[in-house]
RODO-2510 file (C-alpha; in nm, 4 decimals, decimal comma):
residues 282
     n   res          X          Y          Z
     1     m    -6,5470    -8,0103     1,8197
     2     t    -6,8807    -7,8322     1,8245
     3     k    -7,1085    -7,8161     1,5234
     4     d    -7,1118    -7,4337     1,5409
     5     l    -6,7335    -7,4182     1,5312
     6     t    -6,7211    -7,6524     1,2331
     7     q    -6,9757    -7,4379     1,0482
     8     r    -6,7795    -7,1218     1,1235
     9     l    -6,4395    -7,2593     1,0287
    10     r    -6,5198    -7,4640     0,7203
    11     d    -6,2867    -7,3510     0,4383
    12     a    -6,1693    -7,0499     0,6428
    13     p    -5,8000    -6,9663     0,5825
    14     a    -5,6111    -6,9685     0,9125
    15     l    -5,2470    -6,9093     1,0018
    16     v    -5,0970    -7,0424     1,3256
    17     t    -4,7463    -6,9465     1,4329
    18     g    -4,5370    -7,1747     1,6490
    19     a    -4,7389    -7,4610     1,5027
    20     a    -4,4765    -7,7364     1,4975
    21     s    -4,5502    -7,8308     1,8583
    22     g    -4,7423    -7,7506     2,1745
    23     i    -5,0397    -7,5172     2,1782
    24     g    -4,9780    -7,4112     1,8192
    25     l    -4,9914    -7,7674     1,6906
    26     a    -5,3044    -7,8401     1,8941
    27     l    -5,4724    -7,5271     1,7565
    28     a    -5,3747    -7,6105     1,3995
    29     t    -5,5021    -7,9646     1,4410
    30     r    -5,8385    -7,8570     1,5826
    31     l    -5,8771    -7,5920     1,3133
    32     a    -5,8043    -7,8441     1,0381
    33     e    -6,0454    -8,0958     1,1928
    34     a    -6,3149    -7,8274     1,1834
    35     g    -6,2555    -7,7774     0,8117
    36     a    -6,0312    -7,4709     0,8135
    37     r    -5,7566    -7,4350     0,5565
    38     v    -5,4597    -7,4149     0,7907
    39     v    -5,1059    -7,2896     0,7455
    40     l    -4,8704    -7,4243     1,0098
    41     a    -4,5924    -7,1689     1,0460
    42     d    -4,2816    -7,2266     1,2546
    43     r    -3,9139    -7,1422     1,2442
    44     d    -3,8707    -7,5210     1,2558
    45     g    -3,9849    -7,5585     0,8986
    46     e    -3,9132    -7,9310     0,8807
    47     g    -4,1122    -7,9942     1,1969
    48     a    -4,4038    -7,7913     1,0634
    49     e    -4,3966    -7,9874     0,7382
    50     r    -4,4051    -8,3207     0,9219
    51     r    -4,7071    -8,2050     1,1203
    52     a    -4,8833    -8,0711     0,8111
    53     e    -4,8189    -8,3946     0,6223
    54     a    -4,9694    -8,5928     0,9094
    55     l    -5,2843    -8,3799     0,8852
    56     r    -5,3003    -8,4172     0,5078
    57     r    -5,2825    -8,7958     0,5448
    58     r    -5,6062    -8,7644     0,7430
    59     g    -5,7672    -8,5824     0,4516
    60     l    -5,7412    -8,2396     0,6171
    61     s    -5,6287    -7,9114     0,4615
    62     a    -5,2866    -7,8161     0,5947
    63     v    -4,9698    -7,6663     0,4514
    64     a    -4,6468    -7,5749     0,6253
    65     r    -4,4337    -7,2653     0,5994
    66     r    -4,1053    -7,1889     0,7641
    67     l    -4,1447    -6,8567     0,9432
    68     d    -3,9360    -6,6763     1,2002
    69     v    -4,1837    -6,4302     1,3507
    70     c    -3,8941    -6,1940     1,4256
    71     d    -3,8624    -6,1348     1,0490
    72     r    -4,1215    -5,8642     0,9833
    73     e    -4,0870    -5,8747     0,6050
    74     d    -4,1189    -6,2519     0,5830
    75     f    -4,4250    -6,2451     0,8079
    76     a    -4,5797    -5,9958     0,5652
    77     r    -4,4903    -6,2249     0,2730
    78     a    -4,6483    -6,5230     0,4454
    79     v    -4,9767    -6,3364     0,4895
    80     r    -4,9704    -6,2077     0,1302
    81     e    -4,9165    -6,5626     0,0035
    82     i    -5,2255    -6,6806     0,1896
    83     e    -5,4354    -6,3867     0,0737
    84     e    -5,3309    -6,4397    -0,2884
    85     r    -5,3934    -6,8156    -0,2733
    86     e    -5,7100    -6,8178    -0,0623
    87     g    -5,8552    -6,4729    -0,1239
    88     s    -5,8275    -6,3715     0,2418
    89     l    -5,6829    -6,4577     0,5803
    90     e    -5,9706    -6,5000     0,8239
    91     y    -5,7871    -6,6147     1,1371
    92     l    -5,4388    -6,5383     1,2648
    93     f    -5,3179    -6,7099     1,5804
    94     n    -5,0076    -6,5269     1,7069
    95     n    -4,8900    -6,8157     1,9206
    96     a    -4,5116    -6,8427     1,8786
    97     g    -4,3194    -6,7787     2,1971
    98     i    -4,0051    -6,8624     2,3914
    99     g    -3,8963    -6,8332     2,7521
   100     v    -3,5780    -6,7735     2,9491
   101     g    -3,5985    -6,8276     3,3233
   102     g    -3,4008    -6,6340     3,5787
   103     e    -3,3903    -6,3159     3,7817
   104     a    -3,3146    -5,9721     3,6414
   105     r    -2,9638    -5,9929     3,7851
   106     d    -2,8984    -6,2958     3,5635
   107     f    -3,0029    -6,1314     3,2378
   108     g    -2,7908    -5,9542     2,9828
   109     p    -2,9023    -5,7835     2,6603
   110     v    -2,9111    -6,1101     2,4661
   111     e    -3,1516    -6,2745     2,7104
   112     w    -3,3799    -5,9718     2,7103
   113     d    -3,3759    -5,9224     2,3342
   114     s    -3,4297    -6,2868     2,2398
   115     v    -3,7494    -6,3135     2,4444
   116     v    -3,8945    -5,9713     2,3679
   117     d    -3,8196    -6,0047     1,9950
   118     v    -4,0187    -6,3287     1,9666
   119     n    -4,2940    -6,2844     2,2235
   120     l    -4,3764    -5,9193     2,1608
   121     g    -4,2110    -5,8459     1,8279
   122     g    -4,3660    -6,1550     1,6711
   123     v    -4,7152    -6,0424     1,7728
   124     i    -4,6519    -5,6909     1,6431
   125     h    -4,5297    -5,8303     1,3128
   126     g    -4,8399    -6,0462     1,2868
   127     v    -5,0643    -5,7470     1,3467
   128     l    -4,8738    -5,5412     1,0924
   129     a    -4,9055    -5,8197     0,8348
   130     a    -5,2666    -5,9285     0,8809
   131     y    -5,4669    -5,6481     1,0403
   132     p    -5,4771    -5,4035     0,7448
   133     g    -5,6274    -5,6674     0,5161
   134     m    -5,8831    -5,7652     0,7763
   135     v    -5,9829    -5,4021     0,8214
   136     a    -6,0118    -5,3563     0,4458
   137     r    -6,2417    -5,6604     0,4214
   138     g    -6,4329    -5,5690     0,7358
   139     r    -6,3869    -5,9117     0,8923
   140     g    -6,1296    -6,1420     1,0493
   141     h    -6,0134    -6,2591     1,3880
   142     l    -5,6767    -6,1985     1,5529
   143     v    -5,5882    -6,4265     1,8446
   144     n    -5,2831    -6,3300     2,0495
   145     v    -5,1403    -6,5834     2,2928
   146     a    -4,9943    -6,4192     2,6010
   147     s    -4,9828    -6,5961     2,9398
   148     v    -5,1111    -6,5724     3,2935
   149     a    -4,7634    -6,4226     3,3423
   150     g    -4,9030    -6,1277     3,1477
   151     l    -5,1722    -6,0778     3,4107
   152     v    -4,9863    -6,1601     3,7319
   153     p    -4,6231    -6,0849     3,8286
   154     f    -4,4040    -6,3951     3,8110
   155     p    -4,0606    -6,3677     3,9763
   156     g    -3,7955    -6,5765     3,8080
   157     e    -3,9414    -6,5148     3,4617
   158     i    -3,8596    -6,1471     3,4246
   159     s    -3,8245    -6,1108     3,0471
   160     y    -4,1072    -6,3530     2,9726
   161     t    -4,3380    -6,1683     3,2111
   162     a    -4,2466    -5,8300     3,0647
   163     s    -4,3114    -5,9476     2,7092
   164     k    -4,6448    -6,1059     2,7963
   165     w    -4,7709    -5,8005     2,9886
   166     a    -4,6999    -5,6004     2,6739
   167     v    -4,8970    -5,8492     2,4610
   168     v    -5,1890    -5,8183     2,7038
   169     g    -5,1951    -5,4401     2,6721
   170     l    -5,1546    -5,4506     2,2948
   171     t    -5,4356    -5,7017     2,2518
   172     q    -5,6851    -5,5360     2,4830
   173     t    -5,6289    -5,2002     2,3156
   174     l    -5,6498    -5,3484     1,9663
   175     r    -5,9799    -5,5167     2,0503
   176     i    -6,1317    -5,1777     2,1305
   177     e    -5,9965    -5,0206     1,8122
   178     a    -6,0918    -5,3146     1,5894
   179     a    -6,4503    -5,3693     1,7051
   180     a    -6,6151    -5,1001     1,4942
   181     l    -6,4033    -5,2030     1,1943
   182     g    -6,5459    -5,5557     1,1842
   183     v    -6,2358    -5,7310     1,3180
   184     n    -6,2477    -5,9497     1,6288
   185     v    -5,9575    -5,9790     1,8715
   186     t    -5,9118    -6,2363     2,1474
   187     l    -5,6448    -6,2542     2,4171
   188     v    -5,5299    -6,5956     2,5390
   189     c    -5,3593    -6,6282     2,8781
   190     p    -5,2721    -6,9896     2,9550
   191     g    -5,1339    -7,1108     3,2823
   192     k    -4,9236    -7,4267     3,2830
   193     v    -4,9731    -7,6212     2,9615
   194     e    -4,7588    -7,9284     2,9035
   195     t    -4,5602    -7,8111     2,5998
   196     p    -4,1966    -7,8409     2,4865
   197     i    -4,1240    -7,4847     2,6041
   198     y    -4,0363    -7,6294     2,9443
   199     e    -3,7797    -7,8562     2,7818
   200     t    -3,6285    -7,5959     2,5502
   201     s    -3,6256    -7,2822     2,7659
   202     r    -3,2995    -7,1757     2,9235
   203     i    -3,2974    -7,1266     3,3008
   204     l    -3,0226    -6,8968     3,4234
   205     g    -2,8743    -6,9155     3,7705
   206     f    -3,0855    -7,2005     3,9068
   207     d    -3,0929    -7,5792     3,9178
   208     r    -3,3183    -7,6591     3,6235
   209     d    -3,4751    -7,9812     3,7523
   210     a    -3,5434    -7,8311     4,0949
   211     v    -3,7115    -7,5262     3,9430
   212     l    -3,9333    -7,7327     3,7143
   213     a    -4,0358    -7,9470     4,0105
   214     l    -4,1809    -7,6366     4,1819
   215     w    -4,4381    -7,5859     3,9074
   216     p    -4,7780    -7,7600     3,9145
   217     k    -4,8809    -8,0131     3,6553
   218     g    -5,0446    -7,8479     3,3588
   219     v    -5,3223    -7,9276     3,1154
   220     t    -5,2692    -8,0777     2,7729
   221     p    -5,2264    -7,8559     2,4665
   222     e    -5,5410    -8,0149     2,3261
   223     r    -5,7455    -7,9053     2,6265
   224     c    -5,6053    -7,5547     2,5911
   225     a    -5,6869    -7,5446     2,2199
   226     e    -6,0477    -7,6457     2,2840
   227     e    -6,0942    -7,3622     2,5328
   228     v    -5,9303    -7,1140     2,2987
   229     l    -6,1465    -7,2062     2,0004
   230     d    -6,4615    -7,1956     2,2106
   231     a    -6,3608    -6,8401     2,3104
   232     v    -6,2960    -6,7480     1,9481
   233     l    -6,6377    -6,8779     1,8476
   234     a    -6,7958    -6,6600     2,1179
   235     n    -6,5688    -6,3635     2,0350
   236     r    -6,4628    -6,3414     2,3976
   237     a    -6,2159    -6,0718     2,4920
   238     i    -5,9976    -6,2979     2,7060
   239     v    -5,9642    -6,6653     2,7882
   240     v    -5,7576    -6,7743     3,0877
   241     v    -5,6704    -7,1428     3,0782
   242     t    -5,6249    -7,3659     3,3880
   243     g    -5,7862    -7,3328     3,7259
   244     t    -5,4642    -7,2134     3,8910
   245     a    -5,4262    -6,9348     3,6364
   246     k    -5,7850    -6,8235     3,6882
   247     l    -5,7348    -6,8181     4,0659
   248     l    -5,4172    -6,6099     4,0394
   249     w    -5,5843    -6,3648     3,8006
   250     w    -5,8808    -6,3294     4,0357
   251     l    -5,6508    -6,2731     4,3340
   252     e    -5,4468    -6,0135     4,1457
   253     r    -5,7608    -5,8096     4,0770
   254     l    -5,8985    -5,8602     4,4270
   255     s    -5,5792    -5,8105     4,6279
   256     p    -5,2535    -5,7231     4,4495
   257     g    -5,0811    -5,7167     4,7877
   258     l    -5,1742    -6,0783     4,8490
   259     v    -5,0361    -6,1807     4,5105
   260     e    -4,7154    -5,9925     4,5895
   261     a    -4,6867    -6,1882     4,9154
   262     v    -4,7398    -6,5150     4,7296
   263     g    -4,4745    -6,4097     4,4786
   264     k    -4,2248    -6,3422     4,7553
   265     l    -4,2959    -6,6801     4,9113
   266     y    -4,2411    -6,8507     4,5761
   267     l    -3,9200    -6,6542     4,5235
   268     r    -3,7807    -6,7745     4,8561
   269     r    -3,8483    -7,1319     4,7487
   270     l    -3,6926    -7,0621     4,4106
   271     r    -3,3778    -6,9073     4,5578
   272     a    -3,3215    -7,2189     4,7658
   273     h    -3,2164    -7,3760     4,4325
   274     r    -2,9901    -7,0946     4,3160
   275     l    -2,6582    -7,2176     4,1864
   276     p    -2,3406    -7,1126     4,3694
   277     g    -2,1739    -6,8179     4,2013
   278     a    -2,4720    -6,7530     3,9754
   279     g    -2,5240    -6,4071     3,8338
   280     r    -2,4343    -6,2181     3,5201
   281     r    -2,0785    -6,1020     3,4949
   282     a    -2,0026    -5,7532     3,3642
***
């Protein structure tokens, strides 16, 4: 943890969603270690409380709050609680997310809605809750976690990719709007990070173990959190985490046709593990 980051974050109120595990937990931990006053929010309220208690035992400032980011009104209440207790909310990390693997032909309304409601709706609800207060104070930092799947097309992750592309567009536009109002905005696009999302995500129509074996090994959540917080300190517009993700993003900008070809090659490998009779029934 850099000295500059510690100076910037000392006593700063920060809210991290999806903080009971993975990238969210790593972010909350690093923030608390730098002296921030952290709220770990997660729909797994008990898990968030266990993590917050572990931080408090280390002498760090951390409280837990159960929060389903799909609940717009409760998200607003969570932010108001922090503002009333701390005087402001300086950092919001919209990190909560879920995934459902599969092709479009495998998805019904439930699979679409569940992913879009969390991954996009949760970010929108965070912006609605926190951004007005930041604008009124003329300071604050919003950090929205998307994915390299929001920069590059990923077959086999259709709803996840759609939701993350929307978060990318939202965040890049908000950064432009917020700059003259004193509010900073950073977009985070990780590649493969070793988090529980790979254990908890549903995969429709394919052999789960075979699909997971196709993906490269990722970086640790702690490594990701360090890169994210360095980007926040520098007020960078975007941080892409992992070398593979950076390569894919570069190729997409240089040659979209090449990335499409790579996507088709990956899809052929993926379809080799399609389950017999798979596909959504009317």
